[in-house]
N, CA, C and O atoms as a GROMACS GRO file, in nm:
protein
  300
    1MET      N    1   8.588   9.141  10.984
    1MET     CA    2   8.725   9.135  10.922
    1MET      C    3   8.743   9.311  10.961
    1MET      O    4   8.688   9.404  10.903
    2THR      N    5   8.836   9.319  11.076
    2THR     CA    6   8.857   9.451  11.088
    2THR      C    7   8.938   9.514  10.984
    2THR      O    8   9.022   9.452  10.917
    3PHE      N    9   8.907   9.659  10.970
    3PHE     CA   10   9.000   9.739  10.859
    3PHE      C   11   9.100   9.792  10.954
    3PHE      O   12   9.094   9.803  11.076
    4PRO      N   13   9.208   9.827  10.854
    4PRO     CA   14   9.341   9.949  10.954
    4PRO      C   15   9.295  10.032  11.017
    4PRO      O   16   9.325  10.054  11.134
    5ASP      N   17   9.207  10.101  10.947
    5ASP     CA   18   9.166  10.209  10.976
    5ASP      C   19   9.086  10.239  11.172
    5ASP      O   20   9.076  10.334  11.250
    6ALA      N   21   9.055  10.118  11.168
    6ALA     CA   22   8.962  10.075  11.272
    6ALA      C   23   9.048  10.005  11.406
    6ALA      O   24   9.029   9.996  11.527
    7LEU      N   25   9.163   9.958  11.299
    7LEU     CA   26   9.252   9.895  11.423
    7LEU      C   27   9.340   9.947  11.465
    7LEU      O   28   9.396   9.919  11.572
    8ALA      N   29   9.387  10.080  11.346
    8ALA     CA   30   9.500  10.196  11.433
    8ALA      C   31   9.388  10.325  11.526
    8ALA      O   32   9.429  10.416  11.597
    9SER      N   33   9.250  10.294  11.494
    9SER     CA   34   9.153  10.388  11.641
    9SER      C   35   9.187  10.288  11.776
    9SER      O   36   9.232  10.324  11.885
   10GLN      N   37   9.150  10.152  11.732
   10GLN     CA   38   9.169  10.057  11.876
   10GLN      C   39   9.291  10.069  11.946
   10GLN      O   40   9.301  10.072  12.068
   11GLY      N   41   9.401  10.079  11.848
   11GLY     CA   42   9.526  10.083  11.893
   11GLY      C   43   9.568  10.210  11.979
   11GLY      O   44   9.643  10.192  12.075
   12LEU      N   45   9.518  10.348  11.942
   12LEU     CA   46   9.557  10.448  11.999
   12LEU      C   47   9.459  10.494  12.115
   12LEU      O   48   9.495  10.581  12.194
   13GLN      N   49   9.328  10.431  12.124
   13GLN     CA   50   9.245  10.470  12.251
   13GLN      C   51   9.291  10.437  12.368
   13GLN      O   52   9.241  10.500  12.461
   14GLU      N   53   9.378  10.351  12.397
   14GLU     CA   54   9.442  10.333  12.558
   14GLU      C   55   9.583  10.378  12.557
   14GLU      O   56   9.653  10.277  12.560
   15PRO      N   57   9.648  10.473  12.554
   15PRO     CA   58   9.773  10.539  12.522
   15PRO      C   59   9.866  10.424  12.680
   15PRO      O   60   9.979  10.378  12.671
   16SER      N   61   9.807  10.414  12.757
   16SER     CA   62   9.914  10.348  12.859
   16SER      C   63   9.944  10.226  12.818
   16SER      O   64  10.047  10.175  12.861
   17LEU      N   65   9.850  10.148  12.716
   17LEU     CA   66   9.867  10.018  12.708
   17LEU      C   67   9.986  10.004  12.575
   17LEU      O   68  10.045   9.899  12.551
   18VAL      N   69  10.002  10.111  12.509
   18VAL     CA   70  10.134  10.094  12.385
   18VAL      C   71  10.254  10.110  12.440
   18VAL      O   72  10.294  10.189  12.525
   19LYS      N   73  10.314  10.010  12.372
   19LYS     CA   74  10.473  10.008  12.435
   19LYS      C   75  10.565  10.029  12.294
   19LYS      O   76  10.526   9.984  12.186
   20GLU      N   77  10.698  10.107  12.310
   20GLU     CA   78  10.741  10.140  12.171
   20GLU      C   79  10.889  10.111  12.171
   20GLU      O   80  10.949  10.137  12.276
   21VAL      N   81  10.960  10.060  12.065
   21VAL     CA   82  11.084  10.039  12.078
   21VAL      C   83  11.148  10.069  11.919
   21VAL      O   84  11.075  10.088  11.822
   22GLN      N   85  11.272  10.069  11.917
   22GLN     CA   86  11.330  10.145  11.817
   22GLN      C   87  11.359  10.044  11.719
   22GLN      O   88  11.279   9.953  11.741
   23PHE      N   89  11.431  10.012  11.624
   23PHE     CA   90  11.491   9.893  11.552
   23PHE      C   91  11.514   9.941  11.441
   23PHE      O   92  11.408   9.950  11.378
   24LEU      N   93  11.650   9.997  11.350
   24LEU     CA   94  11.677  10.022  11.261
   24LEU      C   95  11.662  10.128  11.202
   24LEU      O   96  11.695  10.150  11.085
   25ALA      N   97  11.602  10.216  11.289
   25ALA     CA   98  11.578  10.366  11.240
   25ALA      C   99  11.407  10.360  11.194
   25ALA      O  100  11.344  10.441  11.126
   26HIS      N  101  11.362  10.241  11.256
   26HIS     CA  102  11.171  10.244  11.243
   26HIS      C  103  11.163  10.225  11.409
   26HIS      O  104  11.231  10.173  11.498
   27ARG      N  105  11.017  10.312  11.394
   27ARG     CA  106  10.946  10.286  11.554
   27ARG      C  107  10.853  10.195  11.528
   27ARG      O  108  10.774  10.202  11.434
   28ILE      N  109  10.856  10.086  11.627
   28ILE     CA  110  10.763  10.011  11.627
   28ILE      C  111  10.644  10.018  11.774
   28ILE      O  112  10.685  10.022  11.890
   29ARG      N  113  10.507  10.019  11.739
   29ARG     CA  114  10.433  10.096  11.856
   29ARG      C  115  10.348   9.940  11.882
   29ARG      O  116  10.306   9.887  11.778
   30GLN      N  117  10.331   9.893  11.965
   30GLN     CA  118  10.241   9.792  11.985
   30GLN      C  119  10.142   9.809  12.099
   30GLN      O  120  10.124   9.901  12.178
   31ARG      N  121  10.092   9.706  12.086
   31ARG     CA  122  10.000   9.701  12.226
   31ARG      C  123   9.919   9.566  12.222
   31ARG      O  124   9.926   9.510  12.113
   32PRO      N  125   9.832   9.494  12.331
   32PRO     CA  126   9.789   9.385  12.342
   32PRO      C  127   9.620   9.418  12.295
   32PRO      O  128   9.534   9.454  12.376
   33PRO      N  129   9.593   9.395  12.130
   33PRO     CA  130   9.408   9.425  12.149
   33PRO      C  131   9.346   9.313  12.227
   33PRO      O  132   9.402   9.238  12.307
   34ARG      N  133   9.236   9.316  12.194
   34ARG     CA  134   9.106   9.196  12.247
   34ARG      C  135   9.197   9.073  12.214
   34ARG      O  136   9.196   8.999  12.312
   35VAL      N  137   9.285   9.016  12.100
   35VAL     CA  138   9.302   8.883  12.067
   35VAL      C  139   9.440   8.890  12.013
   35VAL      O  140   9.459   8.946  11.905
   36GLY      N  141   9.523   8.845  12.072
   36GLY     CA  142   9.677   8.870  12.015
   36GLY      C  143   9.732   9.022  12.027
   36GLY      O  144   9.668   9.107  12.090
   37TRP      N  145   9.822   9.043  11.980
   37TRP     CA  146   9.905   9.112  11.954
   37TRP      C  147   9.907   9.253  11.836
   37TRP      O  148   9.914   9.209  11.722
   38ILE      N  149   9.903   9.390  11.838
   38ILE     CA  150   9.928   9.461  11.711
   38ILE      C  151  10.024   9.571  11.710
   38ILE      O  152  10.003   9.674  11.775
   39SER      N  153  10.101   9.556  11.656
   39SER     CA  154  10.179   9.695  11.616
   39SER      C  155  10.224   9.777  11.483
   39SER      O  156  10.242   9.723  11.373
   40PHE      N  157  10.240   9.921  11.512
   40PHE     CA  158  10.252   9.991  11.361
   40PHE      C  159  10.405  10.044  11.413
   40PHE      O  160  10.452  10.103  11.510
   41VAL      N  161  10.455   9.978  11.272
   41VAL     CA  162  10.566  10.029  11.200
   41VAL      C  163  10.605  10.106  11.129
   41VAL      O  164  10.580  10.092  11.009
   42ALA      N  165  10.684  10.224  11.175
   42ALA     CA  166  10.694  10.292  11.075
   42ALA      C  167  10.880  10.355  11.066
   42ALA      O  168  10.973  10.287  11.108
   43ARG      N  169  10.893  10.453  11.022
   43ARG     CA  170  11.013  10.523  10.987
   43ARG      C  171  10.975  10.636  10.951
   43ARG      O  172  10.877  10.665  10.882
   44GLN      N  173  11.083  10.728  11.017
   44GLN     CA  174  11.016  10.904  10.989
   44GLN      C  175  10.961  10.937  10.893
   44GLN      O  176  11.016  10.938  10.782
   45GLY      N  177  10.829  10.975  10.915
   45GLY     CA  178  10.847  11.034  10.799
   45GLY      C  179  10.718  10.946  10.702
   45GLY      O  180  10.648  10.997  10.614
   46GLN      N  181  10.714  10.815  10.746
   46GLN     CA  182  10.590  10.700  10.672
   46GLN      C  183  10.465  10.670  10.736
   46GLN      O  184  10.455  10.657  10.858
   47GLY      N  185  10.377  10.660  10.661
   47GLY     CA  186  10.263  10.583  10.708
   47GLY      C  187  10.305  10.460  10.829
   47GLY      O  188  10.423  10.425  10.832
   48PRO      N  189  10.237  10.415  10.898
   48PRO     CA  190  10.256  10.339  10.947
   48PRO      C  191  10.243  10.174  10.888
   48PRO      O  192  10.178  10.174  10.784
   49THR      N  193  10.278  10.065  10.921
   49THR     CA  194  10.234   9.942  10.844
   49THR      C  195  10.200   9.866  10.984
   49THR      O  196  10.270   9.853  11.084
   50ILE      N  197  10.041   9.812  10.950
   50ILE     CA  198  10.008   9.746  11.096
   50ILE      C  199  10.058   9.561  11.091
   50ILE      O  200  10.015   9.483  11.006
   51VAL      N  201  10.117   9.537  11.158
   51VAL     CA  202  10.140   9.384  11.195
   51VAL      C  203  10.068   9.328  11.308
   51VAL      O  204  10.072   9.387  11.417
   52LEU      N  205   9.996   9.206  11.291
   52LEU     CA  206   9.907   9.116  11.364
   52LEU      C  207   9.974   9.001  11.431
   52LEU      O  208  10.029   8.916  11.362
   53ALA      N  209   9.973   8.990  11.576
   53ALA     CA  210  10.062   8.861  11.598
   53ALA      C  211   9.997   8.784  11.703
   53ALA      O  212   9.926   8.871  11.754
   54PRO      N  213   9.969   8.641  11.790
   54PRO     CA  214   9.914   8.609  11.848
   54PRO      C  215   9.993   8.622  11.981
   54PRO      O  216   9.940   8.615  12.092
   55ASP      N  217  10.111   8.638  11.959
   55ASP     CA  218  10.152   8.697  12.133
   55ASP      C  219  10.302   8.823  12.089
   55ASP      O  220  10.353   8.856  11.982
   56ARG      N  221  10.322   8.849  12.191
   56ARG     CA  222  10.439   8.984  12.194
   56ARG      C  223  10.585   8.928  12.151
   56ARG      O  224  10.666   9.010  12.107
   57GLU      N  225  10.605   8.850  12.157
   57GLU     CA  226  10.734   8.773  12.109
   57GLU      C  227  10.749   8.744  11.953
   57GLU      O  228  10.853   8.763  11.891
   58ALA      N  229  10.620   8.691  11.892
   58ALA     CA  230  10.576   8.669  11.743
   58ALA      C  231  10.584   8.797  11.700
   58ALA      O  232  10.674   8.801  11.616
   59LEU      N  233  10.521   8.932  11.718
   59LEU     CA  234  10.484   9.046  11.711
   59LEU      C  235  10.617   9.079  11.654
   59LEU      O  236  10.644   9.090  11.534
   60ILE      N  237  10.727   9.100  11.792
   60ILE     CA  238  10.837   9.158  11.765
   60ILE      C  239  10.904   9.107  11.643
   60ILE      O  240  10.923   9.186  11.551
   61ILE      N  241  10.947   8.964  11.630
   61ILE     CA  242  10.997   8.895  11.511
   61ILE      C  243  10.968   8.920  11.374
   61ILE      O  244  11.046   8.941  11.281
   62GLN      N  245  10.759   8.912  11.378
   62GLN     CA  246  10.731   9.002  11.210
   62GLN      C  247  10.784   9.111  11.222
   62GLN      O  248  10.869   9.134  11.135
   63SER      N  249  10.772   9.174  11.281
   63SER     CA  250  10.767   9.333  11.284
   63SER      C  251  10.969   9.369  11.266
   63SER      O  252  11.013   9.466  11.205
   64ARG      N  253  11.017   9.311  11.306
   64ARG     CA  254  11.194   9.312  11.272
   64ARG      C  255  11.189   9.261  11.131
   64ARG      O  256  11.255   9.315  11.042
   65GLU      N  257  11.104   9.150  11.109
   65GLU     CA  258  11.172   9.095  10.954
   65GLU      C  259  11.111   9.185  10.858
   65GLU      O  260  11.175   9.200  10.754
   66LEU      N  261  10.955   9.273  10.876
   66LEU     CA  262  10.945   9.350  10.798
   66LEU      C  263  11.058   9.466  10.776
   66LEU      O  264  11.094   9.515  10.669
   67ILE      N  265  11.099   9.491  10.901
   67ILE     CA  266  11.188   9.600  10.884
   67ILE      C  267  11.317   9.582  10.782
   67ILE      O  268  11.362   9.660  10.697
   68ARG      N  269  11.360   9.451  10.822
   68ARG     CA  270  11.501   9.370  10.762
   68ARG      C  271  11.448   9.404  10.599
   68ARG      O  272  11.494   9.495  10.531
   69ARG      N  273  11.354   9.320  10.561
   69ARG     CA  274  11.287   9.327  10.399
   69ARG      C  275  11.283   9.493  10.373
   69ARG      O  276  11.345   9.537  10.276
   70ARG      N  277  11.234   9.554  10.432
   70ARG     CA  278  11.249   9.706  10.348
   70ARG      C  279  11.385   9.745  10.313
   70ARG      O  280  11.431   9.781  10.205
   71CYS      N  281  11.449   9.728  10.450
   71CYS     CA  282  11.609   9.767  10.461
   71CYS      C  283  11.708   9.758  10.288
   71CYS      O  284  11.775   9.830  10.214
   72GLY      N  285  11.654   9.608  10.299
   72GLY     CA  286  11.732   9.538  10.190
   72GLY      C  287  11.648   9.560  10.065
   72GLY      O  288  11.702   9.524   9.960
   73GLU      N  289  11.542   9.606  10.057
   73GLU     CA  290  11.492   9.664   9.892
   73GLU      C  291  11.533   9.766   9.875
   73GLU      O  292  11.541   9.797   9.756
   74ARG      N  293  11.577   9.864   9.969
   74ARG     CA  294  11.635  10.007   9.956
   74ARG      C  295  11.812  10.002   9.927
   74ARG      O  296  11.872  10.109   9.929
   75LYS      N  297  11.876   9.892   9.905
   75LYS     CA  298  12.030   9.895   9.893
   75LYS      C  299  12.041   9.833   9.757
   75LYS      O  300  12.152   9.816   9.707
   0.00000   0.00000   0.00000
């Protein structure tokens, strides 16, 4: 099993592979690891949450769902 710190290190080792998008004031940073895809979802001033998925489309869907849940909890 890979721990979050190891995943974060792996995700930042090759910055040219990192793609970043914005969604509801959150930043989603993603890159393809050796198996599947990984993203780091964070709002300004917060630590990232790591999301894993088998492909990029699933990763975006899961990342956006996480953000929607977070935004819904604050209302």
